[in-house]
Wavefront OBJ file of the C-alpha trace (Angstrom):
o trace
v 31.749 41.626 -42.332
v 28.534 39.484 -42.763
v 26.367 37.562 -40.336
v 23.229 36.161 -40.576
v 20.361 37.050 -38.056
v 17.321 34.120 -37.731
v 15.581 35.629 -35.547
v 14.234 38.101 -32.664
v 16.494 37.294 -30.145
v 19.970 37.203 -32.794
v 18.669 41.113 -34.289
v 18.508 42.588 -30.106
v 22.326 40.560 -29.851
v 23.637 41.773 -33.405
v 22.124 45.636 -32.031
v 23.439 45.710 -28.298
v 26.980 44.344 -30.505
v 26.359 47.462 -32.496
v 26.253 50.116 -29.778
v 29.075 49.326 -28.695
v 30.714 50.563 -30.910
v 31.200 54.403 -31.826
v 31.126 54.723 -35.042
v 27.947 54.318 -37.903
v 27.438 51.641 -38.692
v 25.009 50.267 -41.631
v 23.711 46.678 -42.487
v 22.877 46.235 -46.013
v 21.064 43.318 -47.465
v 20.575 43.630 -50.773
v 19.673 46.102 -52.473
v 18.395 47.183 -48.530
v 19.621 49.194 -46.469
v 19.650 50.941 -42.618
v 21.172 51.660 -38.953
v 22.640 48.749 -37.622
v 22.869 50.414 -34.343
v 18.196 49.824 -35.281
v 16.514 46.638 -33.813
v 13.795 47.770 -36.129
v 16.369 48.487 -38.947
v 17.533 45.063 -38.522
v 13.676 43.613 -38.540
v 13.545 45.604 -41.563
v 15.638 43.832 -43.324
v 15.776 40.427 -45.610
v 17.536 38.623 -42.809
v 17.007 35.235 -44.919
v 19.975 36.169 -46.433
v 23.561 37.739 -45.103
v 23.598 40.708 -43.607
v 26.778 42.953 -44.635
v 27.931 45.170 -42.083
v 29.484 48.396 -43.004
v 31.480 50.302 -40.414
v 32.408 53.928 -42.063
v 35.696 55.143 -39.588
v 39.188 54.580 -40.195
v 40.504 50.589 -39.773
v 42.303 50.399 -36.775
v 39.350 51.234 -34.835
v 37.520 49.529 -37.973
v 39.539 46.301 -37.229
v 38.744 46.713 -32.866
v 34.679 47.560 -33.885
v 34.870 44.112 -35.920
v 36.214 42.309 -33.096
v 33.095 44.108 -30.279
v 30.813 43.077 -32.398
v 32.098 39.180 -32.905
v 32.805 38.097 -29.377
v 29.494 39.580 -28.456
v 27.171 38.053 -30.974
l 1 2 3 4 5 6 7 8 9 10 11 12 13 14 15 16 17 18 19 20 21 22 23 24 25 26 27 28 29 30 31 32 33 34 35 36 37 38 39 40 41 42 43 44 45 46 47 48 49 50 51 52 53 54 55 56 57 58 59 60 61 62 63 64 65 66 67 68 69 70 71 72 73
């Protein structure tokens, strides 16, 4: 799942949404990655590019968690 974050408010909304999920989620842009549940981590990434969210769970849960993030972000 790819997202764009262009400011602090969007970064906060993204981390609030990812924290509702019960699985680890990485945020990846370029060669850098961080915990997608960490506001400081998200802000440390290059937010001029898309951020890919990598869900570390089975496919059934991944779809559920992607919907949670999409609905709230």
